[in-house]
N, C-alpha and C positions, 0 to 999 in steps of 0.2 A: 322714452320721452324723458327729457331732463326737467327737473323741478328743483326749487331751492332745497338744499339738503341732500341732493343726489350724490352718491359716492362714485367718482369717475377716475378713469386712468387716461393719462396723456399719451398720444401716439401721433406718428407721422409729422413730427415737428422738424422742419429742415433748418430753420434759423437757430434753434437751440436743441440740437439732438440729444444733449445730455439730460433733458427733461423727459424724454420718451420712457414710458414705463412707470413714471412717478404717479402716485395716486393722491387725490385730493377731494374736496367737497365743494359743490356749487353753492356759492354764497348769495349771488344775485345776478339777474340778467341785465344786459345793457342794450335796451331796445334801439337807442339812437346810433349804435355802432354795428348795425347789421345783425343783431341778435347774439352778440358775443356774451360769454359768461365770465363773471369774476369767480375764479376758482382759488380756494385756499389750499396751498401746497407747502408743506413743511413750514407753516407759519407765515408764508408770503402770499399776498394776493396777486394773481396773474390774470390777465385778460386773454381769454381763449375763444377760438372759433368752435362752434358745435361740432364741426367735422374732425376736430382734433381731440374729441372727448369720447371715450367709450364708457357706457354705463356699467358700473360694477354692482351687481346685485348682492345683497347681503346673503351670507351663507345659510341663514335660516330665518324663520318668522317667529316672533314671540306672540304667544296667545296668553292673555293675562286674565285671571279671575281672583277674587278674594272674598272672604267672609269672616265674621267674628261672632263670638258668643260670650256673653257676660257671665253666665253660670250663676252661682248662688251668692256672689258678693253684692254688696249694696250699690257699688259703682263699678263701672268698667275701668279697670286699671291698665289694660293692655292697649297698645297702639300698633298700627302697621302702616307701612309706606310702600307705594308702588309707583315707579316712574318708568314706564315702558320705553320712552324716548328721552333718555338722559341728555343726549346731545342737543336736542331742541330746547330742553329746559335750561341747560347750561348757557346756551346762546342768549336766551331771554334774560338770564341773570347776569349777563356780561362776564361770564366765566367760561369761555368756549373750550371745548374738548375735541374739536374737529381733528386734531392731530392723532387722536387715538384710533385704533382699529374700530370699525363700525360693524353692527350697531352697538350702542351702549345703553344699558338699562340698569336700574337700581331697585332692589326689593329688600324689605326688612321687616322683621317682627320683633317687637319689644314687649316682653312679658313682665309687666310691672307688679310690684308687691309692696304692701304697707302704704299704698297711696298711688296716685297717678302723676304726681309732679315730675318725677324722674323720667318715666316712659314718654310723657308728652314733650318734655324738654329735649330728650334725645331724638324723638321722632321728627321734631321741627329742625334740629340743628345738625344731625349726623351727616346727612347727604350734602348740606351746605359746606360743612367742614371738609368733607372729602372732595367736593368740586373745587374748592379753593386750592387744594393740593394738586389735583389732576390738571388744572388749567395754568399752573404756575410756570410751566416750561413747554412752549409750543413745538419743541424739537422732537419729532416723532421717534427718532432713532434712540432716544434715551429711555423711552417708556417700555422697558422689558418687564417680564413677570415680577422680578424681584422688587422693582421700584413701585409697581402697583400694589404689591403685598405690603410693602413698607408704608405706603400712603394710608392703607386701610388701618394698619396697627396704630400709627401715630394719630389718626383721626379718632380712634377709640379712646386713646389716652387723653387727648386734648379735650374732647367733649365731656369726659368724666371729670376732669379738673375744672372745667367751666361750670358744671352743675354744682359741684361741691363748693365752689367759690361764690356762686350766686345764691344758692339756697342753703344758708348756713345753719338753719334750724331743722331742715327736712331730714327725716330718717329713712325715707323710702328709697327704693332702688328698682332696677330692672335687669333682667337677663336680655340677651340680644343675639340675633342671627341676621347677618347681612349678606346679600348676594349681589355682586357687581359683575355684570356682563360686559365684556370688552371683546368685540369681534366674535370669534368662535371659542373664547375662553370664559369661564365663569369662576370668579374669585369669591370665596366664602370666608367670612370671619364670624366668630361667635364668642360669647361669654356666658357661662352658666349652662342651663339645660334646655335652651331653645334650640330646636333641631332643624337641620336642612336634610331633606330626604330626596333621593334621586330614584327614578323609575326607568326600567329598561324592558324591552320586549323579549319575552321568552320564546323558545323554539316552537311552542304550541300556540303562539299568537297571543297569550295572555301577558299581563304586566307583573313584574317583580319589583318590589321596593327595597331599598337599602339605605341605611343611615349614612349620610355624608359627613356628619360631624359627630364628635364624642362629647358626652356630657361632662362638664367640669364639676366633679363631686369630691368631697373630702375622703371618700372611701378609696380613691385611687392613691397608690403609694406615692407617686410623684407629687400629687396635690397635697397630701398629708405632710410630706417632708417640707414642702414650701411653706405651708401654714405654720408648722412648728418652728421653722428657721427664723420667722419674724415675730415670734412671741405669742402666736395664737394657740388654740387647742382644738383637738378633734374629739368630740364626745358622742355618746349614744344615750339618748334620753330614756330608752327602754331596751331591755334585753332583746336582741335580735332586730331592733329597729335600725333605721338608716343612720349612717354617720353624719354628724353635723359639725360645722365650723363655728367656733366661739372665741371670744376674747380670753386672754390669759386670766386664770383665777376664776373661771366660770363655776366650777364645782364648789369651790370654797364659798363663793358668793351665794349660791343657791342654798347651801347648808346654813349659812348665816341668817338668811331671810326666813327659812323654815324654823330655825331654833328660836328666833325672836318672836314669831307668831305663837309657837308652843309655850313660850314664857309669858304670854299675854302682853307683849310690847307692841303688838299691831304690826302694820307694814312699815318697815324701816327703810325701804328704798324700792326702786324699780327693779323688777326681776330681769336678769340678763336674757338675751335672745341668742338662740343658736340657729344658724342657717343651714339648709340642706344643700345649697350650691356653694362652690368655692370660688367662683368668679362672677362678677356682676359690675354694673355701672351704678353709681350712687352708693347707698348703704353706708352712710357716714360712720355709724357706730362700729363698723367692722374694719375701718381703715385708720391708720395713725401715721403721723409724720415725725421723722427724726431729722437728721441732717440731710438725708435723702428720703424721698417718699417711699414707704414700704406698705404693703397691704396684707391684711388677713385674707381678704377677698381681692384677688387681682382683677384688673379691669381689661385685660386683653389676653 
């Protein structure tokens, strides 16, 4: 049975045989024209008889659940977003993505720190930023994996820049992990230590879990080199403790503050902060601008 949003394949067309095999989405029914359907195919609306449409079932069904826990913090700094039918949401927002393989869905976890302004801003805007990019070109043939991946990366960069521009005094930030389902592909983008985990069935019928993403930490050689190359530092606050990323001159500043307190001068300034993750959104104190924008903590 065809309904609005059904994914269909065209067949048995004699007048326009070149359209046979093309796939599209049912946009609306035309009751005054014998029950014809308006079908969106490659960005063009076509009037089709039901007999010329074959219902294409999605390759799988998404089952969605979510939960959150505040923990010991005074406020909940984390946010999560789940949009199991991204195509329907995009249509309602006037940013249609019917040209992409179906189904489409969006899920994200934003693990905020030092406040909730950043995680909330990203949670409200990231999928909107991404939809604007995905709906920009209705030509289905150009939407290969590389272009979708590029859209995810640029959405991360732009939403980070938007937050820093709007919240000029905020010092909080968030890590992020985003999963975009397009057809039978799942694209994952992350920043920091928010993780995506996949599960598969074992031979004995049980389930095995495996990390799908790697944490961005300054203990990684590649991350440490990137931090040092833009003037940051990698420090350990205690022997055997985790590596952290800090601004240049971190150790000297800490020594200066301690010496002043020992000399009875009191607190002479704010103690510098060192982060356990090497990539995030927000975190203004760990980013600086030159002729080109460079980051202690990268945003993608």
